[in-house]
C-alpha positions as CSV (number, residue, x, y, z in Angstrom):
1,M,-60.1,12.8,-66.5
2,H,-60.1,14.7,-63.2
3,P,-59.2,13.0,-59.9
4,D,-62.0,12.1,-57.6
5,T,-62.3,14.9,-55.0
6,S,-65.6,13.9,-53.4
7,P,-66.0,15.0,-49.8
8,A,-66.1,11.5,-48.5
9,R,-62.6,10.6,-49.8
10,V,-61.1,13.9,-48.6
11,G,-62.4,13.3,-45.1
12,L,-61.1,9.8,-44.9
13,A,-57.6,10.8,-46.1
14,S,-57.3,13.7,-43.7
15,R,-58.1,11.9,-40.4
16,P,-54.5,10.8,-39.6
17,I,-53.2,14.2,-40.6
18,A,-55.9,16.0,-38.5
19,A,-55.0,13.8,-35.5
20,L,-51.3,14.6,-36.0
21,L,-52.0,18.4,-36.3
22,A,-54.2,18.2,-33.1
23,A,-51.4,16.6,-31.2
24,L,-48.8,19.1,-32.4
25,L,-51.2,22.0,-31.5
26,A,-51.7,20.6,-28.0
27,A,-47.9,20.3,-27.6
28,V,-47.4,23.9,-28.7
29,L,-50.2,25.2,-26.4
30,L,-48.8,23.3,-23.4
31,G,-45.3,24.6,-24.1
32,G,-46.6,28.2,-24.5
33,C,-48.3,28.0,-21.2
34,S,-45.1,26.6,-19.5
35,L,-46.9,23.3,-18.7
36,R,-45.1,20.0,-18.7
37,L,-45.8,16.5,-17.6
38,E,-43.8,15.7,-14.5
39,T,-41.7,12.5,-14.7
40,D,-38.9,11.2,-12.5
41,N,-35.4,11.6,-13.6
42,P,-33.9,8.3,-14.7
43,H,-31.5,6.6,-12.3
44,A,-27.9,6.0,-13.3
45,P,-27.3,2.6,-14.8
46,T,-26.3,-0.1,-12.4
47,P,-22.6,-0.6,-12.6
48,D,-21.3,-4.0,-13.8
49,A,-18.6,-6.0,-12.1
50,V,-15.8,-4.3,-14.0
51,E,-17.2,-0.8,-13.2
52,V,-17.4,-1.7,-9.5
53,I,-13.7,-2.7,-9.6
54,R,-12.8,0.4,-11.6
55,E,-14.6,2.7,-9.2
56,A,-13.0,1.1,-6.2
57,M,-9.5,1.6,-7.8
58,V,-10.4,5.3,-8.5
59,L,-11.3,5.8,-4.9
60,D,-8.0,4.3,-3.8
61,V,-6.1,6.5,-6.2
62,L,-7.9,9.6,-4.9
63,T,-7.1,8.7,-1.3
64,I,-3.5,8.1,-2.2
65,R,-3.3,11.3,-4.2
66,D,-4.9,13.4,-1.4
67,S,-2.7,11.8,1.3
68,A,0.5,12.4,-0.7
69,E,-0.5,16.0,-1.4
70,T,-1.3,16.6,2.3
71,L,2.1,15.2,3.4
72,I,3.9,17.3,0.9
73,T,2.1,20.5,1.9
74,T,2.5,19.7,5.6
75,G,6.3,19.3,5.1
76,G,8.7,18.1,7.7
77,N,10.0,15.2,5.6
78,D,13.6,14.8,4.3
79,D,14.4,15.2,0.7
80,A,14.3,11.5,-0.2
81,T,10.9,11.0,1.3
82,T,9.5,14.2,-0.3
83,A,10.8,13.0,-3.7
84,V,8.9,9.7,-3.3
85,L,5.7,11.6,-2.3
86,Q,6.0,13.8,-5.4
87,D,6.4,10.6,-7.5
88,I,3.3,9.2,-5.9
89,L,1.4,12.4,-6.6
90,T,2.5,12.4,-10.2
91,A,1.7,8.7,-10.7
92,S,-1.8,9.2,-9.1
93,A,-2.7,11.7,-11.8
94,A,-1.6,9.3,-14.5
95,H,-3.5,6.4,-12.9
96,L,-6.7,8.5,-12.5
97,E,-6.6,9.4,-16.2
98,A,-5.9,5.8,-17.2
99,L,-8.8,4.6,-15.2
100,G,-11.2,7.1,-16.7
101,G,-11.6,9.3,-13.6
102,I,-14.7,9.7,-11.5
103,Y,-17.9,8.4,-13.1
104,D,-20.3,11.1,-14.1
105,P,-23.6,9.9,-15.5
106,G,-24.7,13.4,-16.5
107,P,-27.2,16.0,-15.2
108,D,-30.3,14.0,-16.3
109,Y,-29.5,11.1,-14.0
110,V,-30.2,10.6,-10.3
111,V,-27.1,9.2,-8.6
112,A,-27.5,7.3,-5.3
113,Q,-25.8,9.2,-2.6
114,A,-23.0,7.4,-0.8
115,E,-23.2,7.0,2.9
116,P,-21.2,9.8,4.6
117,T,-17.8,8.6,5.9
118,P,-16.5,9.7,9.3
119,S,-13.8,12.2,9.3
120,Q,-10.4,10.5,9.2
121,A,-7.2,11.4,11.0
122,P,-4.6,13.3,9.0
123,P,-2.4,10.9,6.8
124,T,1.0,9.9,8.0
125,L,3.8,8.2,6.1
126,E,2.9,5.0,7.8
127,T,-0.8,5.2,6.8
128,L,0.0,6.1,3.2
129,T,2.4,3.2,2.9
130,A,-0.3,0.9,4.2
131,T,-2.9,2.4,1.9
132,L,-0.7,1.9,-1.2
133,A,0.0,-1.8,-0.3
134,D,-3.7,-2.4,0.6
135,A,-4.8,-0.9,-2.7
136,A,-2.5,-3.2,-4.6
137,N,-3.7,-6.2,-2.6
138,R,-7.4,-5.4,-3.3
139,T,-6.7,-5.1,-7.0
140,R,-5.0,-8.5,-6.9
141,S,-8.1,-10.0,-5.4
142,A,-10.3,-8.4,-8.1
143,L,-8.3,-9.6,-11.2
144,E,-10.2,-12.8,-11.6
145,A,-13.5,-11.0,-11.8
146,T,-12.3,-8.5,-14.4
147,A,-14.0,-9.4,-17.7
148,A,-11.8,-7.7,-20.2
149,P,-8.3,-9.1,-20.4
150,L,-6.7,-5.8,-21.3
151,D,-8.4,-4.1,-18.4
152,A,-6.9,-6.8,-16.2
153,R,-3.5,-6.0,-17.5
154,L,-3.9,-2.3,-16.8
155,F,-5.2,-3.0,-13.3
156,A,-2.3,-5.4,-12.6
157,T,0.2,-2.8,-13.7
158,I,-1.3,-0.1,-11.4
159,A,-1.2,-2.6,-8.6
160,T,2.4,-3.3,-9.3
161,A,3.1,0.5,-9.3
162,H,1.3,0.9,-5.9
163,Y,3.4,-1.9,-4.4
164,G,6.6,-0.2,-5.7
165,Y,5.7,3.2,-4.3
166,A,4.8,1.5,-1.0
167,L,8.2,-0.2,-0.9
168,S,10.0,3.0,-1.8
169,L,8.1,5.1,0.8
170,A,8.7,2.4,3.5
171,N,12.4,2.5,2.7
172,A,12.6,6.3,2.6
173,A,10.5,6.8,5.8
174,D,12.0,3.7,7.6
175,T,8.6,2.2,8.2
176,A,7.2,-1.3,7.6
177,L,5.0,-2.7,4.9
178,P,1.7,-4.4,6.1
179,D,1.6,-8.2,6.4
180,I,-0.7,-9.0,3.5
181,D,-0.7,-11.5,0.7
182,L,0.9,-9.4,-2.1
183,V,3.6,-8.1,0.2
184,S,4.4,-11.7,1.2
185,A,4.4,-12.9,-2.4
186,A,7.0,-10.2,-3.3
187,V,9.6,-12.0,-1.3
188,N,8.4,-15.6,-1.5
189,P,11.0,-17.8,-3.2
190,E,8.4,-20.6,-3.5
191,L,5.8,-18.9,-5.7
192,P,3.8,-21.3,-7.8
193,I,5.1,-21.4,-11.3
194,P,2.6,-19.8,-13.8
195,A,0.5,-22.4,-15.5
196,E,0.0,-23.1,-19.2
197,L,2.6,-20.8,-20.6
198,E,4.5,-21.3,-23.9
199,T,7.9,-23.1,-23.7
200,S,9.6,-19.8,-24.7
201,D,8.0,-18.1,-21.7
202,Y,9.3,-20.7,-19.3
203,Q,12.7,-20.4,-20.9
204,S,12.7,-16.7,-20.3
205,L,11.7,-17.2,-16.7
206,V,14.5,-19.7,-16.1
207,V,17.3,-18.0,-18.0
208,T,16.6,-14.6,-16.4
209,Q,16.9,-16.2,-12.9
210,D,20.0,-18.1,-13.8
211,A,21.7,-15.1,-15.5
212,I,21.0,-12.9,-12.5
213,G,22.7,-15.6,-10.4
214,Y,25.7,-15.5,-12.7
215,I,25.9,-11.7,-12.5
216,R,25.9,-11.8,-8.7
217,E,28.6,-14.5,-8.8
218,M,30.9,-12.4,-11.0
219,W,30.2,-9.3,-8.9
220,G,30.7,-11.2,-5.6
221,L,34.0,-12.7,-6.6
222,H,35.4,-9.1,-6.7
223,L,34.2,-8.1,-3.3
224,D,35.8,-8.7,0.1
225,G,34.7,-9.9,3.5
226,N,31.0,-10.1,4.6
227,R,29.8,-8.4,1.4
228,K,31.5,-11.0,-0.7
229,E,29.9,-13.9,1.2
230,R,26.5,-12.2,1.2
231,V,26.4,-11.6,-2.6
232,L,27.8,-15.1,-3.4
233,A,25.2,-16.7,-1.2
234,Q,22.5,-14.8,-3.1
235,S,24.1,-15.9,-6.3
236,R,23.9,-19.6,-5.3
237,S,20.3,-19.0,-4.2
238,D,19.4,-17.5,-7.6
239,R,20.9,-20.3,-9.6
240,D,19.4,-23.0,-7.4
241,R,16.0,-21.3,-7.9
242,A,16.6,-21.3,-11.7
243,R,17.2,-25.1,-11.5
244,T,14.0,-25.5,-9.5
245,L,12.1,-23.5,-12.1
246,A,13.6,-25.5,-14.9
247,S,12.5,-28.7,-13.2
248,R,9.0,-27.5,-12.4
249,S,8.4,-26.3,-16.0
250,G,9.7,-29.5,-17.5
251,L,12.8,-28.0,-19.1
252,I,15.6,-29.4,-17.0
253,D,18.3,-31.3,-18.8
254,T,16.3,-31.2,-22.1
255,A,17.2,-29.6,-25.3
256,D,15.0,-26.7,-24.3
257,D,16.8,-26.0,-21.0
258,P,18.1,-22.5,-21.5
259,R,20.7,-22.4,-18.6
260,E,24.3,-21.8,-19.4
261,L,27.5,-21.9,-17.4
262,F,28.5,-18.4,-18.6
263,Y,26.7,-15.4,-19.9
264,E,28.0,-12.5,-21.9
265,F,27.0,-8.8,-21.3
266,D,27.9,-5.5,-22.8
267,R,29.2,-4.1,-19.6
268,D,31.7,-5.1,-16.9
269,I,29.4,-6.9,-14.4
270,T,32.3,-7.4,-12.0
271,R,31.7,-3.8,-11.0
272,Q,28.9,-3.1,-8.5
273,R,27.2,-0.3,-10.4
274,A,27.2,-2.3,-13.7
275,A,26.0,-5.5,-12.0
276,R,23.1,-3.8,-10.2
277,R,22.1,-1.9,-13.3
278,T,22.1,-5.1,-15.4
279,I,20.0,-7.1,-12.8
280,A,17.5,-4.2,-12.6
281,E,17.2,-4.2,-16.4
282,L,16.6,-7.9,-16.6
283,R,14.0,-7.8,-13.8
284,L,12.1,-4.9,-15.5
285,A,12.2,-6.9,-18.8
286,Q,10.7,-9.8,-16.8
287,V,8.0,-7.5,-15.4
288,H,7.1,-6.4,-18.9
289,R,6.9,-10.1,-20.1
290,F,4.6,-11.1,-17.3
291,S,2.4,-8.1,-17.9
292,A,2.2,-8.9,-21.6
293,L,1.2,-12.5,-20.8
294,L,-1.5,-11.5,-18.3
295,P,-4.3,-11.0,-20.9
296,D,-3.7,-14.5,-22.4
297,V,-3.8,-16.6,-19.2
298,A,-7.0,-17.9,-17.6
299,S,-8.6,-15.4,-15.2
300,G,-7.8,-17.6,-12.3
301,E,-4.1,-17.4,-13.0
302,R,-3.9,-13.6,-13.1
303,A,-3.2,-13.1,-9.4
304,N,-0.3,-15.6,-9.6
305,L,1.1,-13.7,-12.6
306,L,0.8,-10.4,-10.7
307,D,2.7,-12.0,-7.9
308,W,5.6,-12.7,-10.3
309,M,5.3,-9.2,-11.7
310,V,5.6,-7.7,-8.2
311,Q,8.4,-10.0,-7.1
312,S,10.4,-9.1,-10.2
313,Y,9.7,-5.4,-9.7
314,H,10.7,-5.7,-6.0
315,D,14.1,-7.0,-7.1
316,A,14.4,-4.4,-9.8
317,L,13.8,-1.6,-7.2
318,R,16.1,-3.2,-4.7
319,T,18.9,-3.1,-7.3
320,G,18.4,0.5,-8.3
321,A,15.5,0.8,-10.7
322,T,13.5,3.9,-10.6
323,P,9.8,3.5,-9.7
324,E,7.5,4.2,-12.6
325,P,3.7,4.7,-12.9
326,F,3.1,1.8,-15.3
327,P,5.7,-1.0,-14.7
328,G,5.3,-3.7,-17.3
329,M,3.6,-1.3,-19.7
330,P,6.3,1.1,-20.9
331,E,4.4,1.5,-24.2
332,Y,1.3,2.7,-22.3
333,E,-0.4,5.9,-23.3
334,A,-3.2,7.1,-20.9
335,A,-6.6,6.2,-22.2
336,D,-9.9,5.4,-20.6
337,V,-10.7,1.9,-19.6
338,G,-13.6,0.3,-21.4
């Protein structure tokens, strides 16, 4: 039996194919004549809240980088100041990579042009110090709106680094830090205690503060004159604060109270260099602990936890720690955010 090949059936089956061939032929002819239908290029996607924060941080990093580079090139600074500027320049490169760099939507997108900014005066050590501190303070304000907890941790770490470089530059250049929230928090002995942490986290906070007081006590007892009184006074302040923290966290005089009369260390803490090094190490460990906790706390608690990070880092730097690009994230390897 032969298949039915009547003209009517062939015509019906071929209509879709004929239409497709006609469309393809039209496309070929239009292409051969260099004709195309004009359409507007698509606009870049509207950035979400995290992208707005990230882009603002990138702009801050670029400003910091360019200012440090200009001040190095211009010269005229002492060796200590130049070393801090070089550290800032190196850290800025790492921060830019970690944040993912400048957003580029690709050649097929139309990007809204930013309003032209007026030309600025050449940077000075004072303006760069303020820029670093202001950048850290802006990031502090943005942490609650950062949707991804791990992004919030990275942002807080960069803010802590910016504060540290501002402090180091201010000390090297003999200039002052601006009077802003984060700078005030760094030296505020009455910081609100972080909320809703585990008992072990509160124990770490209390015992670190108490042990540092003990170190200063042992160190101070081997000094003379005004230095002795100054270090011993700081020791009493440290241990009083540890008691306050134990009370506010509900640990005081309970089985969970971690404070001891004496603490043992692997080095001779009666010597200044060993005492300062041990305090710096304890404070850096505390920065790391606060940083690790940041993704787990409520978004509204992040700024407070950053304040504790910065305060611990401030004390670490004051006792001889070296500034680093990612304080609190020593395990960090540069990767794009998102």
